C-alpha angles and dihedrals in degrees: 000000000000117000124238094261093044091054092047093049093047091052091047092052089053089054092048093052093046096049101036095101094043093049092051090054091043091058093050095045094050092048092047092050090054097042119138142158093284105046096033091207092154093060124072110249095241095049095045091048093051094047093048092047090057094041092245120151115267105182131183117205100178106204092150090072092058092049089051093046089055089066097036095050092045088055089049092053095045102045112191116226139203113254132183131205127196112241104170148280093104096321120142139192090248089053090052090052089054091050087053091050093050091049092049090049091052090048091050096049090047096048085235095173091065090046090052091048091057092049093045092052091052090046095052097041102038107014103254140055136177144199131173144211121238138177127220140163116281092237141330092278100046137080091201115108127216134200122238141171118238131195128243102205097185115050090196089070092070129080120179132190106283091212094068114132099187119082089227092050088233088145095055115137097197142006140176132217116189122205134182111226127190108254092232092051092049092053091048094051097039108029118188094034100091090121091059093068100045117102111352134040124242108297089347094286116163110166089145140007118287121219117235094244094049135079124207115226130181129222105212120199118188136167127232114197117214129190115235142156124248115218124200117199136160121247106234093208101047100021090228125133115254126195121208136172122240089232089059099051102036133237096281096051090044092058092051093049093045090054088065111090091217093060116100125201137181135171117258138176115230127202120228112190116208131192129209135176116221126191119181105322097331134093106229102180140357136188143151122271113225098227135065095232128071099248098232120111119202128195121187136191099210125342120191138161117218121178090346094306122119117225130180122195132196128189091277098066098071093050099051098100095039090052091049090052091051092050092049096048092046091049093047092049092052091045092053092052093045093054092055118095122234114271105279131210121234109216140155115250092238090052094066098033105137094013100071095122094054093048092047089062096042093107095041105046132045099237123187093222143354122221122218137172111255095182131050122223090264090052096255117144118257119213117251115254113259131204120226116234112263119255115275118232112244111252091219092072098051093041091049092052091047091050091050091054091049092050091048090056092047096051093043097043088226114120132183094282092052091050092051101265120130115251135186092280115110107166123074091239093054092048092048091048092053091048090051089053090059091045092051091051092058101027093110089074092054091044092053090050086055090054089054092047091051092050089050088056091051091052091050092048089054096044104041097070089047100044098035092050098138131068109271143145113252132193117236123202115213125215089253092052095257114138124221134172133239132186107233107208117174089193098053115126095226135043091240136003141157125233124192112227103213097189095047094036090228141111121246123204117218118200131183112192091193094068124075138023117258130186120220126220137162120248101220098172126109119296125270093260091054093047091048091053091049090049091051092052092046096048091043091055092047094050091046090058096038111028091171088073092067090095090053106039103009091105090058091056092053092045089058091052121111100206133098117288093007091126093050090050090049091051092052094048091047090062087061095052113109112257091235091061090052092050090243099106130063120284123247092262091051091048091053090049090050091052091051089049092052091050090050090049090053092050091047090050092051092049091046091053092049091047091050090052091051092047092051091051092047091047090052092054094046093047091052090052091046093051090050089051092049090049091054093048091048091053089048092051090048091052092048091050092054092047101046138011112271118250108211093212092051091047091052091051091049093052091050090053090051092053093049092051091049091053091048093053095050121120113299093230094049122090122238091255091052091049091050092050091048097048109031096076091054093046091049092052095040095052101037093120093049092046090053089050088051091062106272119137118236112273093020127107117242111247089238091058093046092054091047091052090054092051092240125136114259118247090210109103113249118250124240119283117286092248091061092052090054 
């Protein structure tokens, strides 16, 4: 069985053999793209040596660099960003916004834009660029770790599994990153390993020269696959489905869960990424990486395999020959002019006799006039000096240089308009269309950057729940640069929620990165500043045509402004916007329903008032009749009392009959309880003497009356009908 170092070296040799051709071309393309008058990278060594030896011009007019910068600087202006979208399993839009904020905060603290610029430059010039993800402690006094991006300045230092099928290399099973460390620093960090850096480099790698006081080490990432079982259960508190691995819950808990008929299981293969540091032929250090992906992000220009050979191409490759032609024609044109003498004068010797010094300086100084002898000593006329026509530049040189520039534009897809020169286009639509043509010709670079950005988001999505595994307050960076805070709680019951803090009079956001499924994509549109400028122009044009909309969208115009106090002005104007426009007030349909409801309430109130008036009048009439009836009964009882001795039982039965008749004759629209409440006080007062005679103490309510007040049937037997008593 192969040892650890043997396996690592065998894998590295596979990478070397696979990438040898591409790396050779990468070196040449990057040098050519950065050629100038000093390094002469755009001239073949033999030709430049010969021309210099014979003092012939050997010029470098580097137009390739400007074509490359057109792509690189466009990528700098339109920075792509990591974006998340909620797709289910408890995810929410608010949770996706927090994922965006965390990713932007990691980018900001890592200076990711500068890291991306380095990778993009390498991608455009040589065909490939890299960056990586690392973890480190938050500060010297904390045990909390944070996630950051880190640059890889030299693309030649990276080797990735040649069997990758994904463009992002997310399925890589191993990778190497080589670094040159100062010997003194290496000995300080890894004491006792001085023998590891003597003689050979790590795994025998030699992509560039090594300084004497440096040692080359290799970071070796590799994946170990482990068989496991995925368990699906239902959370009894939230009712949501939860997936766990058998290795996480243990054998005993797994047996209990599997006994439940609702539990689902299936075999899976998990990826455990490991990291090791190799120096020379010795493993210095090894540990586990927290994520499931090898944290190296690759972006390519073009990647193609021809006859079993890998080749990567940047934007430089297609312009090599056209740039060589331009350099040659420019050098030849200068050489032709340099070999020509200055324009001479043709004169007779006698014509300049005595004026030799002035004529000797005729091509060096700007003289006002030149004297010459027009007569010989014998009086004969002397011909006037004549100047020979200057040498004419050969048309082949200028035409050749012009053709080279045209071919460079054709192979790059970038014409004068794209490079900033004015063309024949005059309308905005025509100019935009020509610019889009240039963008389409080089869009594959931007698209491949987007693939790398998306993979970076996947790595963060995998790492954040594992690294930020304790409750902590995190800073979020908004798209507009405004910072907010969120409480990251891995034990929260929901992916996102708001809690009102009564004591602090504030609202706290709670976020659990372990809940919810989120999709990652790259936002490749223009940057926030560009979109804000476009929004300003759009709102300004709308309000110019429709000024009445200022009260509705005027705050949006000010919010898009990029001048001092624009946001404060927008906040003030927003408070004046109608609630309906903000979606906070009722809709038009609801307002109409509310108006109808108010009208109905008014009608009900009017009818209620009229009904109450009628009831009061009817009650007055009925009460008058009732009082008259009581008066008659009282007189009858008085007469009976004078005629015969009063029997208490008979009197009690008689009073009960009177109460029943009073309740029966109450208002038809009143309930029995209302009738009781209306009549019982009068009955109690009107029959006080009789109640006292029936056995009630003064100041106490007769049991009959109490039961009548409560609406309960009296237990006292009813007396005979009134007709019998008469």
